[in-house]
C-alpha positions as CSV (number, residue, x, y, z in Angstrom):
1,M,-7.8,91.1,92.8
2,S,-8.3,92.7,89.4
3,S,-7.1,96.1,88.1
4,A,-7.5,98.5,85.2
5,L,-5.4,101.6,84.2
6,R,-7.3,104.9,84.1
7,P,-6.2,108.6,83.8
8,P,-6.5,110.7,86.9
9,S,-9.7,112.5,87.6
10,L,-7.6,115.6,88.5
11,G,-4.0,116.5,88.2
12,P,-1.2,115.8,88.0
13,I,0.1,118.6,90.1
14,V,3.8,119.3,90.4
15,G,4.4,119.9,94.1
16,H,7.5,120.3,96.3
17,A,10.8,120.2,94.4
18,T,14.5,120.2,95.4
19,P,17.7,119.9,93.4
20,N,17.3,116.1,93.6
21,S,13.6,115.3,94.1
22,V,10.0,116.1,93.2
23,R,6.6,115.4,94.6
24,I,3.8,114.6,92.1
25,W,0.1,114.7,93.2
26,I,-3.0,113.2,91.5
27,R,-6.6,112.4,92.3
28,G,-7.5,108.9,91.2
29,A,-10.3,108.1,88.8
30,E,-13.8,107.7,90.3
31,S,-13.9,104.1,91.5
32,G,-16.9,103.5,93.8
33,E,-15.9,101.5,96.8
34,S,-12.8,99.9,95.2
35,R,-9.3,100.7,96.6
36,T,-7.4,103.0,94.4
37,V,-3.7,102.8,93.6
38,G,-1.6,105.3,91.6
39,V,1.2,104.2,89.1
40,A,3.8,106.5,87.8
41,A,6.9,106.4,85.5
42,L,9.7,109.0,85.1
43,F,11.2,110.2,81.8
44,K,14.2,112.3,80.9
45,E,14.9,113.7,77.5
46,K,12.1,111.6,76.1
47,K,13.7,108.4,77.5
48,Y,12.3,106.3,80.2
49,V,14.4,106.3,83.3
50,P,15.1,102.6,84.1
51,D,13.4,101.2,87.1
52,S,11.5,104.4,87.8
53,S,8.0,102.9,87.6
54,R,6.3,102.9,91.0
55,Y,3.0,102.3,92.7
56,F,1.6,104.7,95.3
57,R,-1.6,104.8,97.4
58,L,-4.6,107.1,96.8
59,R,-6.4,107.1,100.1
60,R,-10.1,107.5,100.7
61,E,-9.4,109.7,103.8
62,Y,-7.7,112.1,101.3
63,D,-10.5,111.9,98.8
64,R,-8.6,109.4,96.7
65,T,-5.7,111.8,96.3
66,G,-2.0,110.9,96.9
67,T,1.5,111.8,96.0
68,I,4.6,110.0,94.8
69,D,8.2,111.3,95.4
70,F,11.0,110.8,92.9
71,D,14.4,111.0,94.5
72,G,18.0,110.9,93.2
73,L,17.4,113.3,90.3
74,Q,19.9,115.6,88.7
75,A,19.9,119.3,89.7
76,D,18.6,121.9,87.3
77,T,17.3,119.3,84.9
78,K,14.0,118.8,83.0
79,Y,12.0,115.7,83.6
80,R,8.5,114.5,82.9
81,V,6.3,112.0,84.7
82,R,3.4,109.9,83.5
83,V,0.7,109.0,86.0
84,A,-2.5,107.0,86.2
85,S,-4.7,105.1,88.7
86,L,-5.8,101.6,89.1
87,M,-9.0,100.3,90.7
88,V,-8.1,97.3,92.9
89,D,-11.0,95.1,94.0
90,S,-10.9,93.6,97.4
91,A,-13.3,91.7,99.6
92,T,-12.1,93.6,102.6
93,V,-12.7,97.2,101.4
94,N,-12.9,98.7,104.9
95,A,-10.0,96.8,106.4
96,H,-6.6,98.4,106.8
97,I,-4.0,96.8,104.5
98,A,-0.4,97.9,104.3
99,D,0.7,99.4,101.0
100,E,3.2,96.7,100.3
101,D,0.6,94.0,100.8
102,I,-1.4,95.6,98.1
103,F,1.5,96.3,95.7
104,T,2.9,92.8,95.9
105,K,-0.4,91.4,94.6
106,L,-0.1,93.6,91.5
107,P,2.1,93.0,88.5
108,L,5.5,94.8,88.5
109,A,4.9,98.5,88.0
110,K,7.1,98.6,84.9
111,V,4.5,96.7,82.9
112,W,2.4,99.8,82.7
113,K,5.0,102.0,81.0
114,E,3.6,101.7,77.5
115,D,0.0,102.0,78.7
116,L,1.0,105.2,80.5
117,E,2.5,106.7,77.4
118,Q,-0.8,106.1,75.5
119,L,-2.8,108.3,77.8
120,A,-3.7,111.9,76.9
121,V,-0.9,114.3,77.8
122,E,-3.2,116.9,79.3
123,E,-4.7,114.3,81.7
124,S,-1.7,112.2,82.7
125,E,1.7,114.0,82.1
126,A,3.5,116.4,84.4
127,E,6.7,118.2,83.5
128,F,9.1,120.0,85.7
129,R,12.7,121.3,86.2
130,T,14.5,120.4,89.4
131,F,15.9,123.3,91.5
132,P,19.5,124.4,91.0
133,D,22.0,123.3,93.7
134,R,24.0,126.5,93.5
135,Q,23.6,129.5,95.8
136,D,25.6,132.0,93.7
137,T,22.7,132.5,91.3
138,G,19.7,134.8,91.5
139,L,16.1,133.5,91.8
140,S,12.9,134.2,90.0
141,F,9.4,132.9,91.0
142,V,5.8,133.8,90.3
143,F,3.1,134.3,93.0
144,G,-0.5,135.5,93.4
145,S,-3.7,134.8,95.2
146,C,-7.5,135.0,95.2
147,R,-9.4,133.4,92.4
148,Y,-13.1,134.2,92.7
149,P,-15.3,131.7,90.9
150,C,-17.4,132.7,87.9
151,I,-21.0,131.7,87.1
152,P,-20.8,128.6,84.8
153,L,-21.5,130.6,81.5
154,K,-18.5,132.8,82.3
155,A,-16.1,130.3,83.8
156,S,-13.4,131.1,81.3
157,L,-13.0,134.6,82.8
158,S,-11.6,133.2,86.1
159,D,-9.3,130.8,84.2
160,R,-7.9,133.4,81.8
161,I,-5.0,134.6,83.8
162,F,-3.5,131.1,84.2
163,D,-2.8,131.0,80.5
164,A,-0.8,134.2,80.9
165,I,1.1,132.7,83.8
166,Y,1.8,129.5,81.9
167,K,3.2,131.5,79.0
168,R,5.3,133.5,81.4
169,F,7.0,130.3,82.4
170,Q,7.4,129.1,78.8
171,S,8.6,132.3,77.1
172,V,11.8,133.3,78.9
173,G,14.2,135.1,76.7
174,E,17.7,134.1,75.8
175,G,20.0,134.4,78.9
176,A,17.1,135.4,81.2
177,S,16.6,133.8,84.6
178,S,13.5,131.7,84.3
179,P,10.9,131.5,87.1
180,R,11.4,128.3,89.1
181,F,8.1,127.8,90.9
182,M,4.6,129.1,91.5
183,L,3.4,130.3,94.9
184,M,-0.3,130.6,95.6
185,V,-0.9,132.4,98.9
186,G,-4.6,131.9,99.7
187,D,-8.2,131.8,98.5
188,Q,-7.4,129.3,95.7
189,I,-11.1,128.4,96.1
190,Y,-14.1,130.3,97.5
191,A,-16.1,127.9,99.7
192,D,-18.4,130.8,100.5
193,T,-19.1,132.4,97.1
194,L,-21.2,135.3,98.4
195,S,-21.0,135.4,102.2
196,R,-20.9,133.0,105.2
197,F,-24.3,134.5,106.1
198,I,-25.9,133.7,102.7
199,P,-26.5,130.0,101.9
200,V,-26.4,130.5,98.1
201,G,-23.1,129.2,96.8
202,L,-22.0,128.1,100.3
203,A,-20.1,124.8,100.4
204,D,-21.3,122.8,103.5
205,T,-20.9,119.2,102.4
206,E,-17.9,117.1,101.5
207,A,-19.1,116.8,97.9
208,E,-19.4,120.6,97.6
209,F,-15.9,121.2,98.9
210,R,-14.6,118.6,96.5
211,D,-16.5,120.2,93.7
212,R,-14.9,123.6,94.4
213,Y,-11.4,122.1,94.0
214,M,-12.4,120.0,91.0
215,S,-13.8,123.1,89.3
216,A,-10.9,125.4,90.2
217,F,-8.0,123.0,89.6
218,G,-9.6,121.3,86.7
219,S,-10.2,124.4,84.5
220,P,-8.1,124.1,81.3
221,N,-5.5,126.8,81.8
222,M,-5.0,126.2,85.5
223,R,-4.7,122.4,85.1
224,R,-2.1,122.9,82.4
225,L,-0.2,125.3,84.7
226,L,-0.4,123.0,87.7
227,R,1.2,120.1,85.8
228,S,4.0,122.2,84.3
229,V,5.9,123.8,87.2
230,P,6.5,123.2,91.0
231,H,3.7,124.7,93.1
232,Y,3.5,125.8,96.7
233,M,0.2,126.8,98.3
234,T,-1.2,128.0,101.6
235,L,-4.8,128.7,102.8
236,D,-6.6,131.8,103.7
237,D,-10.2,132.2,104.9
238,H,-12.2,131.3,101.8
239,E,-10.8,127.8,101.9
240,I,-13.1,127.6,105.0
241,E,-15.3,130.6,105.2
242,D,-15.0,134.4,105.2
243,N,-12.8,135.8,108.1
244,W,-12.4,132.4,109.7
245,V,-11.0,132.4,113.3
246,Q,-10.2,129.4,115.5
247,G,-12.9,130.2,118.1
248,R,-15.7,129.3,115.7
249,I,-15.1,125.6,116.1
250,K,-16.7,125.8,119.6
251,D,-20.0,125.9,117.6
252,R,-21.0,122.4,116.6
253,D,-22.1,123.3,113.1
254,K,-18.9,125.3,112.5
255,R,-16.8,122.4,113.8
256,V,-18.4,120.1,111.2
257,L,-17.8,122.7,108.5
258,F,-14.2,123.1,109.6
259,N,-13.5,119.4,109.5
260,M,-14.8,119.2,105.9
261,A,-13.0,122.2,104.7
262,I,-9.6,121.3,106.2
263,S,-9.9,117.7,105.0
264,A,-10.4,119.0,101.5
265,Y,-7.6,121.5,101.9
266,M,-5.2,118.9,103.1
267,S,-6.2,116.6,100.2
268,Y,-5.9,119.1,97.4
269,Q,-3.3,121.6,98.6
270,W,-1.3,120.6,101.7
271,L,-0.6,117.0,100.5
272,H,1.8,118.1,97.8
273,S,3.7,120.5,100.0
274,P,7.0,119.7,101.8
275,R,5.0,118.5,104.9
276,N,8.1,119.0,107.1
277,Y,6.2,119.8,110.3
278,D,4.3,116.6,110.6
279,K,0.6,117.4,110.1
280,R,0.9,121.1,110.8
281,L,-0.1,123.1,107.8
282,Y,2.9,125.5,107.9
283,Y,6.1,124.4,106.2
284,E,9.4,125.6,104.8
285,F,11.4,125.1,101.7
286,E,14.4,126.5,99.8
287,C,15.3,127.3,96.2
288,A,18.7,128.4,95.0
289,G,19.8,129.1,98.6
290,Y,16.8,131.4,99.3
291,P,14.7,130.2,102.3
292,F,10.9,130.4,102.5
293,F,8.6,129.8,105.5
294,V,4.9,129.4,104.5
295,T,2.7,130.1,107.5
296,D,-0.8,128.9,108.5
297,G,-2.5,132.1,109.5
298,R,-6.0,130.7,109.6
299,T,-6.6,127.5,111.5
300,Q,-4.6,128.8,114.5
301,R,-5.9,132.3,114.3
302,I,-7.1,133.5,117.8
303,R,-9.2,136.6,117.9
304,D,-12.1,137.4,120.2
305,D,-14.3,139.9,118.5
306,E,-16.5,140.3,121.5
307,D,-13.9,141.4,124.1
308,K,-11.8,143.3,121.4
309,I,-8.7,142.9,123.5
310,L,-5.8,143.1,121.0
311,E,-3.3,141.5,123.4
312,D,-5.3,138.3,123.3
313,N,-5.1,138.0,119.6
314,H,-2.6,135.6,118.0
315,M,-2.3,135.0,114.3
316,F,-0.2,131.9,114.5
317,G,-1.7,130.3,117.6
318,T,-0.7,130.6,121.3
319,P,3.0,131.5,121.7
320,A,5.3,129.7,124.1
321,K,4.9,130.4,127.8
322,G,8.4,131.7,128.4
323,S,9.5,130.2,131.7
324,T,7.9,126.7,131.0
325,D,9.4,123.8,129.1
326,S,10.9,125.3,125.9
327,S,9.9,122.2,123.9
328,Y,6.4,123.5,123.8
329,K,6.5,126.1,121.1
330,G,3.8,127.7,119.0
331,Q,4.0,128.4,115.3
332,V,5.2,131.9,116.0
333,D,8.1,130.7,118.1
334,I,9.1,128.2,115.5
335,L,8.9,131.0,112.9
336,C,11.1,133.3,115.0
337,D,13.6,130.5,115.6
338,W,13.6,129.9,111.8
339,L,14.4,133.6,111.2
340,K,17.3,133.6,113.6
341,A,18.6,130.3,112.1
342,Q,18.4,131.6,108.5
343,Q,20.2,134.8,109.3
344,A,23.0,132.7,110.8
345,R,23.0,130.3,107.9
346,V,22.6,132.6,104.8
347,G,23.5,136.0,106.2
348,D,21.8,139.0,104.6
349,R,20.3,137.0,101.7
350,P,16.5,137.7,101.5
351,K,14.3,135.4,103.7
352,F,10.7,135.0,102.6
353,L,7.8,134.8,105.0
354,V,4.6,133.8,103.3
355,S,1.3,134.9,104.8
356,G,-2.2,134.9,103.4
357,S,-2.9,138.2,105.3
358,V,-1.1,141.4,104.5
359,F,1.7,142.6,106.8
360,A,1.9,146.1,105.3
361,P,0.2,148.3,104.3
362,N,-2.6,148.6,106.9
363,N,-6.1,149.5,106.0
364,V,-6.8,153.2,106.8
365,D,-9.7,152.1,109.1
366,S,-7.2,150.3,111.3
367,V,-5.1,153.4,112.1
368,V,-5.7,154.5,115.7
369,R,-7.1,158.0,115.8
370,T,-7.7,160.5,118.7
371,N,-10.2,163.3,118.1
372,A,-10.3,166.8,119.6
373,L,-12.1,165.5,122.7
374,G,-9.5,162.9,123.4
375,C,-11.7,160.0,122.3
376,V,-9.7,157.2,120.8
377,K,-11.0,155.3,117.7
378,D,-9.3,151.9,117.5
379,N,-10.8,149.5,114.9
380,R,-7.8,147.2,114.7
381,W,-9.7,144.4,116.4
382,K,-11.9,143.8,113.3
383,D,-9.1,144.0,110.7
384,A,-8.4,140.8,108.7
385,A,-4.7,141.6,108.4
386,W,-1.7,141.8,110.8
387,A,-3.0,145.1,112.4
388,A,-5.4,143.0,114.5
389,F,-2.5,140.9,115.9
390,P,0.0,143.3,117.4
391,E,1.5,140.7,119.7
392,T,2.3,138.4,116.8
393,R,3.7,141.3,114.8
394,R,5.8,142.6,117.8
395,Q,7.3,139.2,118.5
396,I,8.4,138.7,114.9
397,L,9.7,142.3,114.5
398,K,11.5,142.1,117.8
399,T,13.2,139.0,116.6
400,I,14.2,140.7,113.4
401,L,15.5,143.7,115.5
402,D,17.3,141.9,118.3
403,H,19.0,139.4,116.0
404,H,19.6,141.8,113.1
405,V,17.7,139.5,110.6
406,Q,18.2,141.4,107.4
407,N,16.1,141.6,104.3
408,V,13.0,139.7,105.5
409,V,10.3,139.8,102.7
410,F,6.7,139.3,103.6
411,L,4.7,137.8,100.7
412,S,0.9,138.0,100.8
413,G,-2.4,138.4,99.0
414,D,-6.0,138.7,100.1
415,I,-6.8,142.4,99.5
416,H,-7.4,142.4,95.7
417,C,-4.9,145.2,95.3
418,S,-1.2,144.5,94.6
419,N,1.5,146.7,96.0
420,V,5.0,146.8,97.5
421,S,6.2,148.2,100.8
422,E,9.7,149.2,102.1
423,I,9.9,148.7,105.9
424,G,12.4,150.5,108.1
425,F,13.1,150.9,111.9
426,H,13.6,154.2,113.7
427,H,15.3,154.5,117.0
428,K,14.0,157.5,119.0
429,E,17.5,158.7,119.9
430,N,19.8,157.2,117.2
431,G,17.4,157.7,114.2
432,P,17.1,155.2,111.3
433,L,18.6,151.8,111.9
434,P,20.6,149.9,109.2
435,L,17.9,147.2,109.0
436,K,15.5,146.6,106.1
437,A,12.4,144.5,105.5
438,F,9.9,144.5,102.7
439,A,6.3,143.5,102.0
440,I,5.0,142.4,98.6
441,T,1.3,141.8,97.9
442,S,0.0,140.2,94.8
443,S,-3.8,140.0,94.4
444,A,-6.1,139.0,92.8
445,F,-6.0,136.4,90.1
446,Y,-9.7,137.1,89.4
447,W,-11.9,139.6,91.2
448,P,-14.8,141.0,89.2
449,F,-15.8,143.7,91.7
450,P,-13.1,146.4,91.9
451,F,-15.7,149.0,92.8
452,A,-16.4,147.0,96.0
453,D,-13.0,146.0,97.2
454,G,-9.3,146.8,96.8
455,N,-9.3,150.5,96.3
456,P,-5.7,151.8,96.7
457,L,-7.0,154.8,98.7
458,D,-8.2,152.4,101.4
459,Y,-4.6,151.7,102.5
460,V,-1.9,153.6,104.2
461,H,0.8,154.8,101.8
462,D,3.2,156.4,104.2
463,S,3.0,155.3,107.9
464,K,4.9,158.3,109.2
465,L,2.7,160.9,107.5
466,E,-0.5,158.9,108.3
467,G,0.2,158.1,111.9
468,D,0.5,154.4,111.5
469,G,3.9,153.6,113.0
470,F,4.2,150.4,115.0
471,E,6.1,150.3,118.3
472,V,8.4,147.3,118.3
473,S,10.0,148.3,121.6
474,P,10.0,151.4,123.8
475,D,12.9,152.8,121.8
476,V,12.1,151.6,118.2
477,T,9.2,152.2,115.8
478,M,8.6,150.4,112.6
479,H,7.6,152.6,109.6
480,Y,6.8,151.7,106.0
481,K,6.1,153.3,102.6
482,S,3.9,151.5,100.1
483,K,3.6,152.2,96.4
484,D,2.7,150.8,93.0
485,F,-0.9,149.8,93.8
486,E,-2.8,147.9,91.2
487,Q,-6.4,146.7,91.2
488,D,-6.6,144.9,87.9
489,D,-6.4,141.1,88.0
490,N,-2.7,140.3,88.2
491,F,0.1,138.1,89.3
492,M,3.7,139.0,90.2
493,E,7.1,137.7,89.0
494,V,9.7,138.4,91.7
495,K,13.4,138.4,90.7
496,I,16.2,138.5,93.2
497,D,19.9,139.3,92.6
498,A,22.8,140.3,94.8
499,T,21.5,143.9,95.4
500,T,17.8,144.2,94.5
501,I,14.4,142.6,94.4
502,T,12.3,143.4,91.4
503,A,8.6,142.8,91.6
504,E,6.9,142.9,88.2
505,T,3.1,143.1,88.2
506,I,1.6,141.4,85.1
507,N,-2.1,141.5,84.1
508,K,-4.4,138.8,82.8
509,K,-3.2,139.4,79.2
510,G,0.4,138.7,80.2
511,E,1.3,142.4,79.9
512,S,3.7,144.0,82.3
513,I,1.9,146.9,84.0
514,R,4.2,147.9,86.9
515,T,7.8,147.2,87.9
516,S,9.0,147.9,91.4
517,V,12.7,147.8,92.3
518,L,13.6,147.4,96.0
519,Q,17.1,147.9,97.2
520,L,18.4,145.3,99.6
521,A,20.3,146.3,102.7
């Protein structure tokens, strides 16, 4: 065997963090048919952490990407990591060889420390701050979605906002609570640049999906941001194709497309997530005592657009069968169990449910109307958001209602129009119930066509006035009020304290354009 140190072709990305650990992701250098191994070393306060140098595998089934976990770290502490890759020649390229069998044939990883420090910072260094181990503090984080790609000559336009986000993390004032992580809630790439029906700009090979990620995650401002703070991501439709639903995999060509798209998604986004549900794409994490559940609302999305039977639609896959073995649970059942468990564990502290699709407000076209002749207009079946999945919505809301799960916050993107919603519950005899939930939407990082999508007038602002209440049970209706709509390219910083959630909308220049204050129950 022979080996040579090279900087990553993409990354590093700071992924899942805890008070005592961090996950770092890279894509190795291009290496033909050779095996690829990553090497990393940890530093604290400019000093090398003794015995921290490690090897880790970069596997071909994940497009030569891989992660390394550093454990035993100090809470609320700044660190940096240097990473690189090694090409390892082998006469048995296609044979399975255990990691340790490869690592033992290499020199001790610590011999690369000085070589790692010689590599360019922007290509090989990640920096991060571990999460706090206290629950008596507030929390701040940044989130957003939807980065439409530019034509090559204007590529800097879609990258611009990530400079503002990076500066937001770096320019916290004296005594202020700094944002702890970045949450990207879908459409980090557009595999179908124009439409799934138009072949121009349509990714339909492994190389094209890879190039979408290399272009998006390799742009200068985004690459700097990705290597500077912990990131959490989830997919929406454009990681696969527009308005993707599970049933399309019955078609052979769509099944091939899905396999390529999800292989790329798992390599470039899922791999650096917590991965705490085996190879399921949904996951959970916690920061400063605030719990988050990040859903997979696309690969398990069941919707039959031919029958248009809403009761057959399920956003998070088939729910449990009720009387059968309770060990067989769908994502929605796991999510409901999680909500109950978090209410029991953290009480009325906010609990964040992350979904690429918008929970509230609904599009005005999805509001059920009855005309003077008694004809009902119900277009919910074709909606891309939660309106098309009433059974999923009802199961979650009924869990919130029956178990008094207080201060659930739905975070989403997708619609290219940021806003906030306050959600309440009204009993037909007893009036308003002492139970609150919220929805916060941040979108888009870059969308050049505001005249074509994201108009605030396309959405319900007051569900009572506009006839868009949702029946949770025969006695209880959910209502919401939405406000502070913003079409300009933006992201949000969300701040939580003991009594309020503040959602600040920030534009591509880094300027605060709206501030919404939500009172917790």
